[in-house]
C-alpha positions as CSV (number, residue, x, y, z in Angstrom):
1,M,0.1,0.2,0.1
2,V,1.0,3.5,-0.6
3,W,1.1,6.1,1.9
4,V,-1.4,8.8,1.6
5,S,-0.9,12.3,1.9
6,T,-2.8,14.0,5.0
7,D,-3.8,16.1,2.6
8,T,-6.1,13.3,1.5
9,A,-6.4,12.0,4.8
10,D,-8.0,15.4,5.7
11,T,-10.9,14.8,3.0
12,I,-12.5,11.6,5.2
13,T,-15.4,12.5,7.3
14,I,-16.5,10.5,10.6
15,P,-20.2,10.2,11.2
16,S,-20.8,12.5,14.2
17,D,-22.4,9.2,15.9
18,L,-19.2,7.8,15.6
19,L,-17.3,10.5,17.4
20,P,-16.5,10.5,21.0
21,A,-17.8,13.4,23.1
22,D,-14.8,14.7,23.7
23,G,-12.1,14.8,21.2
24,R,-8.8,15.1,23.4
25,F,-6.6,12.7,24.1
26,G,-3.4,14.5,24.7
27,S,-0.4,12.8,26.8
28,G,0.3,16.5,28.3
29,P,-1.3,18.9,28.9
30,A,-4.2,16.6,29.1
31,R,-7.7,17.0,29.3
32,I,-9.3,19.0,31.7
33,R,-13.0,18.8,32.8
34,Q,-15.7,21.4,31.8
35,S,-16.3,21.2,36.0
36,Q,-13.2,22.5,36.7
37,V,-13.6,25.0,34.0
38,D,-16.9,26.2,35.4
39,A,-15.4,26.4,38.9
40,L,-12.3,28.5,37.5
41,S,-15.0,31.1,36.0
42,A,-17.4,31.2,39.1
43,A,-13.6,31.8,41.1
44,G,-12.6,34.9,38.7
45,R,-13.6,37.7,41.2
46,T,-12.8,35.8,44.3
47,V,-9.9,34.4,43.6
48,L,-8.0,35.0,40.6
49,G,-5.6,38.1,40.7
50,T,-5.8,38.1,44.5
51,S,-2.8,37.7,46.7
52,H,-1.2,34.4,47.3
53,R,-0.6,35.4,50.9
54,Q,-4.0,36.1,51.5
55,K,-6.7,33.5,52.7
56,P,-8.3,32.9,49.6
57,V,-5.7,31.1,47.9
58,K,-3.5,29.4,51.3
59,D,-7.0,28.1,51.6
60,L,-6.3,26.3,47.6
61,V,-3.1,25.2,48.7
62,A,-4.3,23.6,51.8
63,R,-6.7,21.9,49.9
64,I,-4.3,20.4,47.2
65,R,-2.3,19.4,50.3
66,A,-4.9,18.1,52.0
67,G,-6.7,16.5,49.1
68,V,-3.1,14.7,48.2
69,S,-2.8,13.5,51.4
70,E,-6.2,11.4,51.0
71,L,-5.7,10.5,47.6
72,F,-2.2,8.6,48.3
73,S,-3.2,7.6,52.3
74,L,0.2,9.2,53.3
75,P,2.1,7.8,56.2
76,A,2.4,9.7,59.2
77,G,5.2,11.9,59.0
78,Y,5.2,12.8,55.2
79,E,4.7,15.8,53.5
80,V,3.2,17.5,50.5
81,V,5.1,20.5,49.2
82,L,4.6,22.3,46.0
83,G,6.7,24.7,44.1
84,N,6.2,26.5,41.0
85,G,8.0,25.6,37.7
86,G,6.7,22.1,36.7
87,S,8.5,18.5,36.7
88,T,11.7,20.1,34.7
89,V,12.5,22.5,37.7
90,F,11.8,19.4,40.3
91,W,15.0,18.0,38.5
92,D,17.4,20.9,39.4
93,V,15.8,21.3,42.8
94,A,16.3,17.5,43.8
95,T,20.0,17.7,42.1
96,F,20.9,20.9,44.2
97,G,18.4,19.8,47.7
98,L,18.2,15.8,47.6
99,V,21.5,14.3,46.2
100,R,24.2,14.1,48.2
101,R,26.7,12.5,46.8
102,K,26.1,9.8,44.3
103,A,22.7,9.5,42.3
104,V,21.7,6.3,40.4
105,H,19.2,6.4,37.4
106,A,17.1,4.2,35.4
107,Q,16.1,5.6,32.4
108,F,14.1,4.3,29.6
109,G,12.4,7.0,28.0
110,E,12.8,11.1,27.3
111,F,11.9,11.5,30.8
112,G,13.8,9.8,32.6
113,S,17.2,10.7,31.0
114,K,16.4,14.4,31.8
115,F,16.8,14.1,35.3
116,A,19.7,11.5,35.2
117,K,21.6,14.4,33.0
118,A,20.8,16.6,35.6
119,T,22.7,15.0,38.1
120,R,25.6,13.7,35.3
121,T,26.7,17.2,34.8
122,A,26.2,18.6,38.9
123,P,30.1,19.4,39.2
124,W,29.5,19.2,42.7
125,L,28.1,15.2,42.9
126,D,29.9,12.1,41.7
127,E,29.6,10.4,38.4
128,S,26.1,9.1,38.5
129,V,25.0,5.5,37.3
130,I,22.8,4.8,34.8
131,V,20.4,1.5,34.3
132,D,19.0,1.7,30.4
133,A,16.5,0.6,28.8
134,A,15.6,0.5,24.9
135,P,12.4,2.7,24.5
136,G,9.5,0.4,25.1
137,T,11.1,-1.7,28.1
138,S,11.4,-0.9,31.3
139,A,14.2,-0.7,33.7
140,V,14.7,0.0,37.8
141,P,17.6,0.8,39.6
142,T,19.4,-1.5,41.8
143,A,22.1,-1.0,44.9
144,V,25.2,0.7,44.0
145,D,28.0,1.2,46.8
146,G,27.9,5.3,48.1
147,A,25.0,5.9,46.3
148,D,22.4,7.8,48.2
149,V,19.3,8.6,45.4
150,Y,17.4,5.7,43.0
151,A,15.6,7.5,40.9
152,W,13.5,6.2,37.9
153,P,10.1,7.0,36.6
154,H,6.8,5.5,37.7
155,N,5.7,6.0,34.0
156,E,7.7,7.1,30.5
157,T,5.1,9.5,29.1
158,S,7.3,9.4,26.0
159,T,7.0,5.2,25.3
160,G,3.8,4.5,27.3
161,V,6.1,2.0,29.6
162,A,4.8,1.8,33.4
163,T,7.0,0.4,36.5
164,D,6.4,-1.1,39.8
165,I,7.4,1.0,42.8
166,V,9.2,-0.8,45.1
167,R,12.4,0.3,47.0
168,P,15.3,-1.5,45.8
169,A,16.8,-4.5,48.2
170,G,20.4,-3.9,49.6
171,I,20.1,0.1,49.2
172,A,21.8,2.2,51.9
173,E,19.0,2.7,55.1
174,D,19.3,6.4,54.5
175,A,19.3,6.1,50.8
176,L,16.3,8.4,48.8
177,V,14.3,6.8,46.1
178,V,12.8,10.0,44.2
179,I,10.3,9.2,41.5
180,D,8.7,11.1,39.2
181,A,5.2,10.4,38.9
182,T,4.4,13.4,36.7
183,S,2.1,10.9,34.4
184,A,1.1,8.4,37.2
185,A,-0.3,10.4,40.0
186,G,-3.8,9.5,40.2
187,G,-4.1,7.4,37.6
188,L,-1.5,4.1,38.5
189,P,-1.2,2.1,41.7
190,V,1.4,3.6,44.2
191,D,2.6,2.3,47.8
192,I,4.0,5.8,48.8
193,S,5.9,4.3,51.6
194,Q,7.8,2.6,49.1
195,T,9.0,6.1,48.3
196,D,10.9,9.1,49.9
197,V,9.8,11.7,47.4
198,Y,7.1,11.2,44.8
199,Y,6.4,14.1,42.7
200,F,4.8,14.9,40.1
201,A,3.4,18.3,37.7
202,P,-0.5,18.5,37.8
203,Q,-1.2,18.6,33.8
204,K,-1.7,15.2,33.3
205,N,-4.0,12.8,35.3
206,M,-4.5,16.0,38.0
207,G,-6.5,17.5,34.9
208,S,-4.8,20.9,35.3
209,D,-2.5,23.3,33.8
210,G,1.8,23.1,34.1
211,G,4.1,25.8,36.5
212,L,3.7,24.0,39.4
213,W,5.3,20.9,40.8
214,V,4.3,18.9,43.9
215,A,6.3,16.2,46.0
216,I,5.1,13.6,48.6
217,M,8.3,14.1,50.9
218,S,9.0,10.9,53.5
219,P,11.1,12.0,56.7
220,R,13.8,10.8,55.7
221,A,13.6,13.2,52.9
222,L,12.8,16.2,54.4
223,E,15.8,15.2,57.1
224,R,17.8,15.0,54.0
225,A,16.8,18.4,52.4
226,R,17.9,20.3,55.8
227,E,21.6,18.5,55.7
228,I,22.4,19.4,52.7
229,K,21.3,23.2,52.9
230,D,22.9,23.1,56.1
231,S,26.1,22.2,54.7
232,G,27.0,25.2,53.1
233,R,26.3,23.9,49.3
234,Y,25.2,27.0,47.3
235,I,21.6,26.4,46.4
236,P,20.0,29.3,43.9
237,G,17.1,30.7,45.8
238,S,14.8,29.3,43.8
239,L,15.4,26.0,43.6
240,D,15.9,25.6,47.2
241,L,13.9,22.6,48.5
242,V,13.9,23.8,52.0
243,T,12.3,27.3,51.6
244,A,9.3,25.2,49.4
245,I,9.2,22.9,52.7
246,D,8.8,25.8,55.1
247,N,6.6,27.7,52.8
248,S,4.0,24.9,52.3
249,A,3.6,24.6,55.8
250,K,2.5,28.0,55.7
251,D,0.1,26.8,52.4
252,Q,1.6,28.9,50.6
253,T,4.0,28.8,47.3
254,Y,7.8,30.8,47.8
255,N,7.1,33.2,44.4
256,T,3.6,34.1,43.1
257,P,1.5,30.7,41.5
258,A,-0.6,30.3,38.9
259,V,-4.0,30.7,40.6
260,A,-5.6,29.3,37.7
261,T,-3.7,25.6,38.0
262,L,-4.4,25.7,41.8
263,L,-7.7,25.7,41.3
264,L,-7.9,23.4,38.7
265,L,-5.6,20.9,40.9
266,A,-8.0,21.2,43.9
267,E,-11.2,20.4,41.6
268,Q,-9.8,17.8,40.3
269,L,-8.3,16.1,43.7
270,E,-11.7,16.4,45.3
271,W,-13.7,14.7,41.9
272,I,-11.4,11.8,42.3
273,N,-11.4,11.5,46.3
274,G,-15.2,11.8,45.8
275,N,-15.5,9.0,43.4
276,G,-13.5,6.8,45.5
277,G,-10.1,7.7,45.2
278,L,-6.9,5.6,43.9
279,D,-8.5,2.4,43.8
280,W,-11.3,4.1,41.4
281,A,-8.9,5.8,39.5
282,T,-7.0,3.0,39.0
283,A,-9.7,1.2,37.9
284,R,-10.9,3.4,35.1
285,T,-7.8,3.7,33.7
286,A,-6.9,-0.1,33.6
287,E,-10.6,-0.2,31.6
288,S,-9.8,2.6,29.2
289,S,-6.2,1.6,28.0
290,G,-7.0,-2.2,28.2
291,M,-9.8,-1.3,25.4
292,I,-7.0,0.2,23.4
293,Y,-4.7,-2.9,23.9
294,D,-6.9,-5.7,23.5
295,W,-8.1,-3.6,19.8
296,A,-4.1,-3.6,19.1
297,R,-4.2,-7.2,20.1
298,T,-6.9,-8.3,17.4
299,N,-6.1,-5.7,14.6
300,A,-4.2,-7.2,11.6
301,H,-2.0,-3.9,11.0
302,A,-1.7,-2.9,14.8
303,Q,0.0,-4.1,17.9
304,A,1.2,-2.4,20.8
305,F,4.6,-0.8,21.3
306,V,5.4,-1.9,24.8
307,T,5.3,-5.8,24.2
308,E,5.5,-7.1,27.4
309,P,2.2,-6.5,28.8
310,A,3.5,-6.2,32.7
311,D,5.1,-3.2,31.4
312,R,2.5,-1.3,29.2
313,S,0.8,1.7,30.9
314,A,-2.5,2.6,31.7
315,V,-2.4,6.0,31.1
316,V,-0.3,6.2,28.5
317,A,-1.3,3.6,25.4
318,T,1.3,3.6,22.5
319,V,0.4,1.4,19.3
320,D,2.5,0.2,16.4
321,F,1.3,0.0,13.1
322,D,2.9,-1.8,10.2
323,D,4.1,-0.6,7.0
324,T,0.4,-0.7,5.0
325,V,-0.7,2.1,7.5
326,D,0.7,5.9,7.4
327,A,0.0,6.6,11.3
328,K,0.4,10.7,10.5
329,A,-2.2,10.2,7.8
330,L,-4.5,8.3,10.0
331,A,-3.7,11.3,12.8
332,A,-4.0,13.9,10.6
333,A,-7.7,12.6,9.8
334,L,-8.3,11.8,13.0
335,R,-7.2,15.5,14.0
336,A,-9.3,16.9,10.7
337,N,-12.6,15.5,12.7
338,G,-11.8,17.0,16.1
339,I,-10.0,14.4,18.0
340,V,-6.4,15.7,18.7
341,D,-3.0,15.0,20.2
342,V,-2.8,11.1,19.5
343,E,0.3,11.7,17.4
344,P,3.5,10.1,19.0
345,Y,6.0,11.0,21.1
346,R,8.0,13.7,18.5
347,K,11.5,12.2,19.2
348,L,10.8,8.3,19.4
349,G,10.2,8.7,15.2
350,R,8.0,5.4,15.2
351,N,5.1,4.9,13.1
352,Q,2.6,5.2,15.7
353,L,-0.2,6.7,17.9
354,R,0.3,7.5,21.3
355,I,-3.6,7.8,23.3
356,A,-3.6,9.3,26.9
357,T,-6.3,7.6,28.8
358,F,-5.9,9.7,31.9
359,V,-8.5,9.2,34.8
360,S,-10.2,12.4,32.9
361,V,-11.0,10.6,29.7
362,E,-14.3,8.8,29.8
363,P,-13.8,5.3,28.8
364,A,-16.8,5.7,26.6
365,D,-14.7,8.3,24.6
366,V,-11.7,5.9,24.1
367,K,-14.7,3.3,22.7
368,A,-15.8,5.6,20.8
369,L,-11.9,6.3,19.5
370,L,-11.3,2.9,18.5
371,A,-14.4,3.2,16.6
372,C,-13.0,6.4,14.8
373,I,-9.5,4.9,13.9
374,D,-11.4,1.5,12.3
375,Y,-13.4,4.0,10.0
376,V,-10.6,6.2,9.2
377,L,-8.5,2.8,8.4
378,E,-11.0,1.2,6.2
379,R,-10.8,4.5,4.3
380,L,-7.1,5.0,3.9
């Protein structure tokens, strides 16, 4: 089959009765529910454009900290810490404020490798140890002499690979397990007691905008942050983890936050908790992603990119197509019909679709999406 141009794909009209109610399936920024937008609009005259040091905005931060604590059933002594800048900034925060001398990273996609690069290039740290796995497979760190931080992603957004979060056997008692949960938090199961820092930005399962990081920190991690600061290490003010910890305890952020992001996040946390919490959310994402993997298994021209079922993410599903299908044209046809952001991760360069099944995505919309894909494939 000769691949068609995206111009040809644009001429395919999907019947309206096949279309999902909401065509947003992006892996980040991800779908924001209408009720969150309504809450944002209602708060326009009471919260937006007001001081983040005053009660209305501080109440938002308090709602978030309480919501995170409830969602993840935090063990005693764990604290919820907020700061500005998203996960990209938190990699630098952790490099300055959590790694004492040596980090061990597992990387199996774009995002895990970025944190690894941050510690590897920090001139005040020892050479990092990197456990590498090919995209589409998983890896977790193992014990290394002298290492004091072990880091890996719970979910690799670029490839659709998920990992189990278990403290590696044999690591030092005071070593920290630092987990990037940006696309996992609120959509994949986790036992927080197995982690010391479980951090995320809220623009995926948490149904909010970017520009914020949230970190669940154990007593061991809180102590490490203060130990490093007290050691006299130079830490830029905007990356000072102890400053973020102290401000969060007062239900505020160090610098002015994006108040809309806070409000959207608070609303999402309360929606998830009100529907049954993490058990409800993970069952929902498993249902949605399971439909995609079942569809790929029975389609003659498609297969799950992640071949090991245990590694397949429930929140980001990646599907490869054989050379009879032009996935780029398929995505273009879907986009022309209002189904957007199913293109693969740009640096992966595969003939595939990447479909987010975050908790805000209705399973009925995933079912409709698959029907629309079938419709387009018959006409490409």
